[in-house]
N, C-alpha and C positions, 0 to 999 in steps of 0.2 A: 503493499499501500503506499502510495507517495505520500509523503505529508506535505502540507503547504502553510508557510508561515503565516503570521498575523499581519506580518507587514505586505504581504504579497494578496493576502485576501482581502485587506482594506482597500487596496490599489485595485483589486477586480471589482469590487461592487462599487468604487466611485465611477472607473471606467465604463460600467453597465448603467449606470442611474444617471441621473440629472446632474447635471455639472455644478459643483461647489458654488461659483457665483451665482449662477443661475436659480440654485437651490435658493441660497442666502436673499438674492432681490425678489425671491417669491414669496419667503416668507416674511421679507420688510411690507411689501403690497399689502398681504394677507393682514398683517398688525395694523396697519395704517386705517385700510378699511372695517377693521373692528374698533377703532378709535374713533373712527366719525361716528359710526354705528351708536356708540356710547355716548357720544357729546350730544346725540338728535333724543335719547331718552329723556323723557320727563321726569326728573326724581324728584318734584314738588309734590307729587301725589302718593299716597299710601296706596298701600294692595285692594284697599276697598275703594280706593276713588277719591278720599278724603284728604283735607289739606292738612301737612303738617310744618311745625315752622323748621326752616331750611338754612342753613349757613352754606352759602355758595360765595364767599366772598370771594374767592380768586377764580372764577369761572363765569356765569352770565349774571348772576345778580348782587349785587354790592351792599354788604350789610352797613360800607362805612359811608353809600351815598344820601342815606338820610332824607330828609325832605326832597333832597334834589334830584329824586328818582321820583318820575311823578306816576310812573309806571305801577309801585308798589303801593300808592298811597292815593289814589283814587277812589271817588267814594261811590256807594250803590248805586247811587241815580247815573253816575257820568258813565259806570261800568253798564248798566240797562240800555242808556240810552245810545254808546256806541255796538251794542250788540244788537241792538232793533236795526241800527244803520247797518250792518252787516248782512243782515238778514232779510232785509227789502231789497228784493232786484231790481225791481223798476229805481227805487229813488238810488242806488249804489250803480247801476248801468248807466246813470247819466254821462257818466263820464271813463275815460278809459282808466283815470287813474282808480277810482272807485270801482270798478270791476275787479281791475288786477288784485287791490289792498284786501277785497271783500273773498274773492277767492281763494287766496293767499289762507285766510283764516281759516275758512271748509278745509283747506288741504292741510293745515296743521293738526287740524280734528281727527282728520283720518289716518288709517295705518300708513300711506304712504308718505306723510307728513310726520310721523313719529307717535300718531296716536296722544299727542297733549291732551291735558286737561284742557276745560274751555279758560281758565283761567291764565293758565301758561300759555295758550295760544291767543288770548286778548293781549297779552303784554307783548310778545314778538310782534303781533298786526300793530299794535299802538305806537312800538318804537320804529317801524317800516315806515309807518303816514307819516309821523312826527319829520323823519328824516326827508320823505319830499315835500313836505310843508315850508321845512325851512330853506330845503334847497331851489324852491320854487312856490311859493305862496299863493303866486295868480295862476299858476299852471293845473291841466286836468290830465295830463299824459304823463308818463314816462321816461320824457327825452333828457330832464333833467340827471338821472343816473349815468349816462353816456355822452353827457356835453363834456367838451373837451378830454377827451378819452377818459372819463369818469373820475378825471383828479379834483373837480368840483365837490366830492362826497368828504377829500381830505381839506381843502382850500375852503368849503365855505359852512362846513360842519365840524367835523371834528377837531382839526386842529384849532381853530378860533375858540372852541371850547375848552380844551385842555390849554392854550395859552392862558386863556384870562380864568380859567378854572370854573366855569362856570357847572362843569362836570367833573366828578370824580374820575380815575382812570379807568377802576373797575366799571363804571355806568358806560362810558364811551364804548368799551369793550364788548359789554351786551348789547349796547344798540347796533355795532358792525356784526355782532354774530348773527342776531335777528336777521339783519342785509343778507348776509350769506344766506340764511335758510331761505331765504324771497330769490336769491339766485339760484339757488339747489331747485326749487318749485320751476321756477322759469324752464330749466333745462329737464325738467321730467317731462314739460310741455301735456300737464293732465288739468283738469278742471275749469281754466281759462278758455276764452273764445280766441282760437290761435289768428283769426283775419284782423285783430285787432293792433296785432304788430307788425312789422315787416320782418323776414329772415337775420337780417344784420342789425336790427334792434335786440330781438332775442340773444343772438351770437356775444351782443356787447356786454348784453346784463349776464348772461350766463359766466362770463368770464371775469366776472368779479369775484367771484371763487379765488382766481389767482390774487388778485388784488389786495382784497383785504385781510387777510391773514397778515401781509407785510404792515399793514395800518395797526393792526392789534398788537404785533411784536413794539412798535415803533410806542405806543401809548406804555406797553408794559415795562419797557427799557424804560421809559422818562418818569415811571411811578413808582416802580419795584421796590428803590428804596423808602419811601414814604410805608410799603403795604409790611415791609421787612420791620421798619421801625415799632409799627404799630402791633405787631406780632409780637417783637421783643418786650414792648412793654404789657401787653396782656399777661405773658407768660410770669411776668413778676406779680402781676396781678389775680392770678389765678384762683378758683378756690378749691380748696384742699379738705382733704375729708375730714379733718381736725375741724374747719370752718362749719361744715355741715353737722358734726355732731355737737358743734358748740351753738349753731343755730337749734337746732332740735331740742335741747334741753332750755333754751332761753325761757323767759317768761311770756316775749312776744309768742312764741310759737305755741307753748302751752296756754296762751290767752285765745289765741285765732282759732285752736281746735276747739277749745270750749265753746267760744261764740259761734262755729259752724253749727255744732250740736244744738247750740240753742234755739237755733234759726229751725230746727224741725217743728218747734213750738209757734212759729210764726211771729214770734216774740218782736217788736219793731227795736231796732237798733239807735242808738245813738251815733251821729256823725263819727266820732271818735272812734266808736265799736267798729263803725264799717273800714273804715282806713287802716284798723288793726288786723282785720280779717284780710282785708285785700290785699295788703303788703306780705302778709302771711302767704298765700295766695301765689303771688308774683315770685318770691323769691322759690318755693315750693316747686315750683312749674319749670324756674329756669335750672335748677340742680338734677330735678329729673328728669329733663330732656336732654342732660349732659350737653348742651349748647353754649356755644361763647355767647356774650352779653349782646352782640350787635343786633343781629338777627330780632331778639326778643325785643329790645328797645326799639327797633323800628316797626314793630308790629302794632300798626295802629288801630285805633277803637273801631274802625271800622271793619278791619279784618276780624274783630273778634266777634263784631255781629253778626258776620256771614260765617262763623264757625261752623265745624259740621259734626255731628254725633253719631257716634258709631257704637249701636246697640249692644251689638255683640262683643263688642270690646269692653264697653263702659267707658267710652274714651271721646272726649271731644279732642277734634285738630281744629290748628288756626292754619 
């Protein structure tokens, strides 16, 4: 029996299989596709479809943006108004822009667009809509996206807001990410009326997928030190296990639990008692979620009013 060395065997396997460089290239391409799919997954919803407090400061929505981020702080009436607009076909189809923005909203809700929750789809749609309104307030088409080789997106929207600190870096990246979703929507060539755009216009918008990542990278480089500094400061201020135990044994905590028990008898509480219970619930919610303070601090009253109760889990999610 002829013996074959391990080196010879490996060489034989390599020669009969896929060349190493080509194999590595395929693995890299597959990994990039998986990462792109992961980016499109809507992680702001739980398994039952309800919302939860989500910390995505370094991805799509920044907790440090605060009041500057109107997509997170709009009122129920505004949310309802825009939803009705996107649902009203005769109204939205009066203009080319209205048609494409509305169909983009429906695309995001569909599995083709990632099956986002209605709230997340609305955030992406409103951000794209706002970019249109800033680039061309009086326009009714999509030409503003491809004007001057699409550089107006930086020159008129992203650049000035970054330079003047009108929006935080993560918020700007969120806007550009939404615009990338819109470009992918155009590439898929579904949902919308194909006759409303020429082939050249569609291709130019699709090409934004190559341009926008460079803009986001620039914003990241210019604002990364601020993010790092914030994270370092938060590390020094983090809540420890000893802090939680101290809170649980404090008089405020004990009194909060007692007052909540008294509420069963429907006894009317004084303002001071109400504040005690409120503070107890806020602190408890914070550490039980294991969340950094930013997302919780920026969860506005309107978000709590729209909280969803899951009976099977006996849980409210915001």
